[in-house]
C-alpha positions in Angstrom: 83.1 67.3 112.2 82.0 68.4 108.8 83.5 70.7 106.7 83.0 74.2 107.4 81.8 74.8 103.8 79.0 71.7 104.3 78.0 74.1 107.6 77.5 77.4 106.4 75.5 76.0 103.4 73.6 73.7 105.7 72.3 76.3 108.3 71.4 78.5 105.4 69.7 76.0 103.8 67.7 75.0 106.8 66.7 78.6 107.4 65.5 79.5 104.3 63.5 76.4 104.0 61.8 76.7 107.4 63.6 73.8 108.8 65.5 75.9 111.4 66.2 79.4 112.6 68.9 80.8 113.5 69.4 80.1 116.8 68.9 76.5 116.0 72.2 76.2 113.4 74.0 78.1 116.1 73.4 76.1 118.7 74.5 72.8 116.8 78.2 74.8 117.1 78.8 76.5 119.7 82.2 76.5 119.9 81.8 78.3 116.3 79.0 80.9 117.5 81.1 83.6 117.8 82.1 84.0 114.2 79.4 81.9 112.5 77.0 84.4 113.5 77.4 88.0 111.8 78.4 85.7 108.5 74.7 83.9 108.8 73.5 87.3 109.4 75.0 89.1 106.4 74.1 86.2 104.2 70.7 85.5 105.2 69.9 89.2 104.6 70.6 89.2 101.4 67.3 88.4 99.2 66.9 87.6 96.0 65.4 89.7 93.6 61.1 89.3 92.6 61.9 89.7 89.0 65.1 88.0 88.3 66.6 84.6 89.8 69.7 82.7 89.1 68.8 79.8 87.4 68.8 76.3 88.8 72.1 75.1 86.4 73.9 78.8 88.2 73.6 77.9 91.4 75.0 74.5 90.3 77.9 76.4 88.5 78.2 78.5 91.7 78.4 76.0 94.2 80.4 73.9 92.3 83.2 76.8 91.8 82.5 77.4 95.5 83.7 74.3 96.7 86.6 73.9 94.4 88.0 77.5 95.4 87.1 76.5 99.2 89.5 73.1 98.1 92.0 74.8 96.2 93.1 77.6 98.9 92.5 75.0 101.8 95.3 72.5 99.9 97.9 75.1 99.1 97.3 76.2 103.0 98.6 72.6 103.9 102.0 72.0 105.7 104.3 69.5 105.7 105.8 69.5 108.9 104.4 68.7 111.6 102.4 71.3 114.0 102.2 71.6 117.1 98.7 71.5 118.8 97.9 75.2 119.1 99.7 75.5 115.4 97.1 73.3 114.2 94.5 75.4 116.1 95.8 78.4 114.9 95.8 77.2 111.2 92.6 75.4 111.3 91.0 78.6 112.6 92.7 81.1 109.5 91.6 78.1 106.7 88.2 78.3 108.1 87.9 82.0 108.4 89.2 82.0 104.6 86.6 79.1 103.7 83.6 81.1 105.0 84.8 84.4 103.9 85.2 83.1 99.8 81.7 81.4 100.5 79.7 84.3 101.5 81.8 86.5 99.0 80.1 84.0 96.7 76.7 83.9 98.1 76.4 87.7 97.7 77.5 87.6 94.1 74.9 85.1 93.2 72.8 87.3 94.8 73.5 90.3 93.4 73.8 88.7 89.6 70.4 89.0 88.7 70.2 92.9 89.7 72.6 94.8 87.8 73.7 96.9 91.2 77.3 95.5 90.9 77.6 96.4 87.2 75.9 99.3 87.7 78.1 100.5 90.2 81.0 100.1 88.2 81.1 103.5 86.7 80.5 104.9 90.1 82.9 107.7 91.4 83.6 108.5 95.1 80.9 110.3 97.0 78.0 108.1 95.0 75.4 105.7 96.5 76.9 103.0 94.7 80.6 103.8 95.0 80.5 101.4 98.5 79.5 98.8 96.4 82.1 99.3 94.1 85.0 98.7 96.6 82.5 95.8 98.0 82.8 94.2 94.8 86.5 94.8 94.6 87.0 93.1 97.9 84.9 90.0 96.5 87.4 89.8 94.0 90.3 89.8 96.0 88.7 87.4 98.6 88.3 84.9 95.4 92.0 85.3 94.2 94.3 83.1 95.4 97.5 83.5 92.9 99.9 85.8 94.6 100.7 87.2 91.3 97.4 87.3 90.4 96.7 89.8 93.4 99.3 91.3 92.8 97.7 92.7 89.2 94.3 93.0 90.7 95.5 95.7 92.8 97.8 97.6 90.0 94.0 97.2 88.3 92.6 98.8 91.0 95.0 101.5 91.4 94.5 102.3 87.6 90.3 102.6 88.5 91.3 105.0 91.2 93.2 107.0 88.3 90.4 107.0 86.1 88.0 108.4 89.0 90.7 110.9 89.9 90.9 112.2 86.0 86.6 112.9 85.9 86.4 114.2 89.0 89.1 116.5 88.7 87.5 117.8 85.5 84.1 118.7 86.7 83.4 122.6 88.7 85.0 122.6 91.8 81.1 123.2 93.8 79.6 119.9 92.2 79.0 117.5 95.4 77.6 114.1 95.3 75.0 112.2 97.7 76.8 109.2 99.8 76.4 107.4 102.9 78.4 106.2 106.0 78.5 102.6 105.9 79.7 100.4 103.5 77.9 97.1 104.7 74.8 98.8 104.7 75.0 100.6 101.8 75.7 96.7 99.8 73.1 95.2 101.2 70.4 97.5 101.0 71.8 98.8 97.1 71.5 94.8 96.4 68.2 94.4 97.6 67.1 97.3 96.2 65.9 99.1 99.0 65.8 103.1 98.8 67.4 105.6 101.3 65.0 107.9 103.0 66.0 111.7 103.2 67.3 111.6 106.6 70.6 109.0 105.7 71.7 110.7 102.9 74.7 113.0 103.0 76.5 115.3 100.1 80.3 114.8 99.6 82.1 118.1 98.3 84.1 117.9 95.0 87.6 118.0 97.3 86.0 115.3 99.7 85.2 113.1 96.2 89.0 113.6 95.1 90.6 113.3 98.2 88.9 109.9 98.8 90.1 109.0 95.1 94.1 109.8 95.9 93.8 107.9 98.8 92.0 104.7 97.5 95.0 105.2 94.5 98.0 105.4 97.8 96.4 102.6 98.8 96.1 99.8 96.2 99.4 101.1 94.7 100.8 100.2 98.1 99.3 96.8 98.3 100.6 95.8 95.0 104.3 96.9 96.3 104.1 95.0 99.3 102.5 92.0 97.9 105.0 91.8 95.2 107.5 91.7 98.1 106.2 88.5 99.4 106.4 86.3 96.1 109.4 84.0 96.5 111.3 84.1 93.3 108.9 87.0 91.7 111.0 89.4 89.5 108.3 89.2 87.0 106.0 90.6 89.7 108.5 93.1 90.5 108.6 94.0 87.3 105.4 94.6 86.4 104.7 97.3 89.5 107.7 99.4 88.5 105.8 99.6 84.8 102.7 99.9 86.0 103.5 103.1 87.8 105.8 103.8 84.5 102.4 104.1 83.1 100.7 106.2 85.8 103.6 108.9 85.3 102.1 109.8 82.0 98.6 109.3 83.2 98.9 111.6 86.4 100.3 114.4 83.1 97.4 114.3 81.6 95.0 114.4 84.3 97.3 117.4 85.5 96.9 118.9 81.6 92.5 118.7 82.1 92.6 119.3 85.9 90.3 122.4 87.3 92.5 125.1 89.0 91.1 124.1 92.3 92.0 120.3 91.8 95.6 121.3 90.7 97.1 120.1 94.3 95.4 116.8 94.7 97.2 116.1 91.3 100.2 117.1 91.8 99.8 114.7 95.8 99.0 111.8 93.4 102.5 112.3 91.7 104.5 112.4 94.7 102.7 109.0 95.4 103.5 107.8 92.0 107.0 108.8 92.4 107.5 107.6 96.0 105.6 104.0 94.4 108.2 103.9 91.7 111.0 104.4 93.7 109.7 101.7 96.1 109.2 99.2 93.6 112.2 100.0 91.8 114.4 99.2 95.1 112.6 95.8 95.3 113.5 94.8 92.1 117.0 96.6 91.6 117.7 93.7 94.6 117.7 90.7 92.2 118.0 92.4 88.7 119.7 96.1 88.9 120.3 96.6 85.2 116.8 95.9 84.7 115.8 98.4 87.2 117.9 101.0 86.2 116.7 100.2 82.3 112.7 101.4 83.9 114.5 104.4 85.9 116.4 105.9 82.4 112.7 105.9 80.8 111.1 107.3 83.4 113.8 110.2 83.5 113.3 110.6 79.7 109.5 110.7 80.4 109.7 113.9 82.7 112.3 115.3 80.4 109.7 115.5 78.0 107.2 116.6 80.0 109.1 119.5 80.7 109.6 119.8 76.8 105.9 120.0 76.3 105.5 122.6 79.2 108.8 124.5 77.9 106.9 124.8 73.9 103.6 125.6 75.6 105.7 128.3 77.3 104.7 126.9 81.5 107.3 128.2 83.1 106.2 126.7 86.4 105.6 123.0 84.6 108.6 123.0 83.5 110.6 123.5 87.0 108.0 120.8 88.1 109.1 118.5 85.7 112.7 118.7 86.2 112.5 118.6 89.9 111.2 115.5 89.6 114.0 114.4 87.0 116.2 115.2 89.3 115.2 113.1 91.9 114.9 110.7 89.4 119.2 110.9 88.2 119.8 111.4 92.1 118.1 107.7 92.6 119.6 106.2 89.1 122.7 106.7 90.8 121.5 105.2 94.2 120.8 101.9 92.1 124.3 101.9 91.4 125.9 102.4 94.9 123.6 99.7 96.6 124.4 96.9 93.5 128.4 97.9 94.2 127.9 97.2 97.6 125.6 94.0 97.5 128.5 92.6 95.1 126.4 93.1 92.3 128.3 93.9 89.0 127.6 97.4 87.9 129.3 97.9 84.8 126.3 97.6 82.8 124.2 100.1 85.1 127.3 102.8 85.0 127.8 102.3 81.1 123.6 102.5 80.5 123.7 105.8 83.0 126.5 107.0 81.4 125.0 106.8 77.4 121.7 108.6 78.7 123.1 111.4 79.5 123.7 112.5 75.6 120.1 112.2 75.0 119.0 113.9 77.9 121.6 116.8 77.6 119.6 117.2 73.7 116.5 117.4 75.5 117.7 119.6 77.8 119.2 121.7 75.0 115.9 122.2 73.4 114.3 123.0 76.8 116.8 126.0 77.2 115.7 127.5 74.3 112.3 127.9 75.1 112.0 128.8 78.4 111.7 132.4 79.3 115.0 133.7 81.0 113.7 133.2 84.5 113.4 129.3 84.2 116.4 129.0 82.2 118.5 128.4 85.8 116.5 125.8 86.2 117.4 123.9 83.0 121.2 124.7 83.3 121.4 123.1 87.1 119.4 120.3 85.6 122.4 120.1 83.0 124.9 120.0 85.4 123.1 117.3 87.4 123.3 115.5 84.3 127.1 116.3 83.8 127.8 115.3 87.9 126.1 112.0 87.0 127.6 111.2 84.0 131.4 111.8 85.8 130.5 109.5 88.5 128.9 106.6 86.2 132.7 107.1 83.9 134.3 107.2 87.2 132.8 103.6 88.2 133.3 102.4 84.3 137.0 103.4 85.0 137.3 101.6 88.6 136.7 98.4 86.4 138.6 99.5 83.1 135.5 99.3 81.4 134.9 103.7 80.6 135.2 101.7 76.4 134.2 104.5 74.2 132.2 106.6 76.3 133.6 110.3 76.4 135.2 111.6 80.0 132.8 114.3 79.6 129.6 114.4 77.6 129.0 117.2 75.3 126.9 120.0 76.0 124.5 121.2 73.7 125.3 124.2 71.0 123.0 126.4 71.8 124.0 126.8 75.5 126.3 130.1 76.2 129.8 129.5 76.0 129.8 130.8 80.0 127.1 128.5 81.2 129.1 125.5 79.5 131.7 126.6 81.5 129.9 126.6 84.9 127.9 123.8 83.9 131.2 121.8 83.7 132.6 122.9 86.3 129.7 122.1 88.7 129.6 118.5 87.2 133.6 118.1 87.2 133.7 119.1 91.2 130.7 117.1 92.4 132.1 113.6 90.4 135.6 114.4 91.9 133.7 113.0 95.8 134.2 109.6 94.4 131.7 107.2 95.1 130.9 103.4 96.5 
């Protein structure tokens, strides 16, 4: 039996040269007709523009790269054990589908290479006509990426692209619309072969709809990166890469929020929630293999939220301070969960508890600065955050004491000097009461 890539390429060559029709080719391979027909139709519908054609050398290189991709893919898919007949058929089908997908992807890239459409689409935004082409090129990159770690990196790159789109969209006027279309496949094909859309085929997306597309895309790409990183055997490096990327997303989203119009604020807040959930999921995965590194990254995220609260306090934005402190409190609680989970798995928590306890001093200093800059109605939220810091410190110290490893870490952390004495007593009392409930 001929190799599947040879069948696909031979059929395309024969049909384009006039040696055979589509039906002739399908008749040669009746068992493959159901899968082969739609792929051939897509590939044959893409025509090279009259003004620019790929050189013969380019075509040769592309075909060589195609064959190498397919060969590498099939080699990696081979199983060592002897499968059943059903397994053979299933495995052959999966490999064949993957190979044909790569073939069609390369054909599309070859056909589009001279038009500049794919390049022009990279600056498009949700709602723009070429945005479907942009997503299509991303899908092609997925198809020809065979390395698991590279797939994770690719999804993180796409997630960052969605944030770029969100930043641009949220800074636009709320009444700005964009022309769009419905079918991705149709737009991709029509854009590549330079067929203009007629007026009845055009639709218009509102600004809120365009922003929603970017936010949904961000969530999808982030979740794909997290899911794919979980599947990698001995994939600690990829797990850490995802966690660090999301750490950067927190700062990006702060900048986007600062520049967003009032009507776009809710969408940015939703994106922050997506990033927070992604951060927790990514660090839960990392903590299973390296809880110490997960704790380090989470402490960085905590400090980042405090820095955000401090910046908002300096601007006199009490609401911004409260929002950042809520994120801080969620991350502090999660830090305790990392330690508890590590203990339940029988992992050593000494380094984790020590890091959490020592970080408290710096966190309280920042909270003291915030306390001095916020209006009276916001001070209660800062006091609550301080109480949580004292509580978490006490639980970390308790864990160290159980291991006989408290060292020079104080049992009670020093509170900032600018906090009133009666408030200090309330904070310390709240922290000591909650930390005495025990752990693990």
